[in-house]
C-alpha positions, 0 to 999 in steps of 0.5 A: 690453633695457628690462627682464628681462620683455621677454626672458622666454619666456612672451610669446614676442616676438622682439626685436633681440637675440642672446640665447638666449631670443630665439633660442628665441622665434624658433624657436617663433614661429608666425603669429597665427591668423586664424580667428574673428578680424576684420580689425581684430584680425588687423592689431592682432596683426600690428602688435604682433608686428612692432613688438616686433622693429622699433624696440622702443626707439622710442615709437609716437608717434615711429614714426608720424611716421616712417612713410611709405606711399610705399615705396622699390622698384626695378623693373628694366626689360629695356632690350633688350625696350624697344628692340625694341618697335616700337609694336605692343604699345601696346595691351597697355601699353608699360612696364607690365611685360607681356611678349609673351605678355601675362603679367606679367614679375614674376608668378613673383617679386613685389616684397614691398612690405609688408616695407618697412614699417619701412624708415625705422627702418633709418636710425637710428644705433642700429639701423645699429650693431646691423645692422653686428654692432657690438652684441648688441642694439639696446638695447646699441647705443643705450647705446653712442651715449649713452655717447659711444663712437660717431662719425659722420663723425669727430664724436662723436654722442650721439643714438641717433635720428640718421637716417643719410644715404647716405655717412655713416661711423659708427665704434664704439670697438673695446673696446666691440665686443669686449665686446658680441660676445665671451664674458662673463667668469667670476667667476675672470676678474673676480677676476683682472682686479681684481687686475691693475688693483690691481697696475697702479695700484700700479706706476704710483704707484711709477713716478711716485715713481721718476721724481720722485726721478730728476728731483730728482737730475738737477736737482741734478747739472745745476746743478753740472756740466752746463750748462743745455740747452734744453727738449726731450723728456724721454726725449732729455734723460735720454739726454743727461744719461746720456751726459754723466755717462758722459763725466765719469766717463771723463775724471776717472777718476783725479782724481774723489773716491770720493764724487763717483764714487758720486754719479754712479753712483747718478745713472746707475742712476736714469736707466737705471731710468726709461728701461727702464720707459718702454721696457718695452712696446716692448722686449717687442713687439720681442723677441716679433717677433724671436722670431717671425722667429727661429722662421721662419728656423729652421723654413726651415733645418730643412726644407731640411736634412731628410733623406729618410726610408726607408720601413720595411715592417712585419714579420710578427714585429712583428704577432705580438709585438703580438698576444701582448700585447707592450706594450714597444713601445707603452709606449716610444712613449708615453714618446716622445710624452710627452717630445716634448710636454714639450719643446714646452711648455718651448719655448713657455714660453721663447718667451713669456718672450722667451728663446732657444728650443732648436730642435735637438730640435723636429721640423717639426710641433712648429715649426708648432705652436709658431708657430701658438700664438705667433701666436695669443698675439700676435694674441689675447693674455690680458689680464685688464684687459679687460672681456671674456673673453680670449683673445677668442672669439665670443659664443654663439648669434651665428651665428644672427644674424650677417648684414649687410644690403646697404645697409651696407659694414662694415669689422670691422678698424676697427669702422666702417661706411658707410651706402651707401643707403636700403633698397629692395624688389626683385623677390623680395626686400626689403632690410629684415631681418625674421623675419616673413613675408607673413602678418605684414608685410601686415596690419601695413602695412595697420594703419599705412596706415589710421592714416596716412590 
């Protein structure tokens, strides 16, 4: 939003925003009164209310240049009726929309032309990003474009006023979309994020120092014992050097001096340290995937070996004992449930660390619970380095604004959308999303129609 005043509750204007204040204003909005008001005043109030929502970030002079009184509309004609017309209905006007009874075919479903007044604004890039649910407000979508987080047809676009053409593909940075549509961080999460960034920065500097030390050691040993090799990938070069050092150690096991052996062992340790740190992320992902596959196989094996449980009928003496206040069975059941929950939590902790899970003491339900928890952890992990709250959750009050127009084709997986065509008006509906009815749309269209002419 432009400032805090545009989001207050006193004015009650509706904006293109997912704010809870805007939702409250939308709920309490009422059409301006028409009694004791001139037609000019009615048009002015309708224009003010509609412009507060449609293109609030666009200047009035710029919008007047975009306005076009020729509104796009579609009137479907029944081909069967047109083909069956032999000319006897010429007097009533063939193709004029009149049926054989002389009534209008669209009398019950009129075309809302006036709702298409602000259709040119839907071509703007910032408005299209907001309609595609990639931003929580039109102002935020405008900020994404200016900051270079949006591409159009593969090219970076920094002009929010860019007018889309049918077939244009625009894409937004996924991290920006998750930030815009997700929960905001709390003070505790922000502090954890700062600590994580500091730790990552120090670890990165330490890794750079270790890499420089390993590179210096590798250069010294390569000059003495190893022939110069052609330039290739750093990772492959380190592996080759490690293999050559291992071969030298095995070949000269009895002839090498102890000091020489110590130097070669130190070189091998340095190379292994660098390789392990470069492959840490890959190893973690592979171990997690292996853990998932192992859990799935164990679950299938356990279900196949599951014995048939015998149905035990309740005995009258058990009910009598429970009625008399016998709490031993209840306490034993609670102890069993506590033990089961402890085993499940311990298995989950071991799985998150990449260790082996003891599946002999887990039931099928516990397996399913553990698998769902690990799946959610893999797909929606906890990452304090992100700008939004993790694990990611949809933003509050989002459901009231979560709709996509028919002229956009959106792919939420890659945060991209295609502008299929320009919005049009059809019998009974208009494709321009608006919270206002006919009492606001028609006077607003009349205001700009008069100004235009």
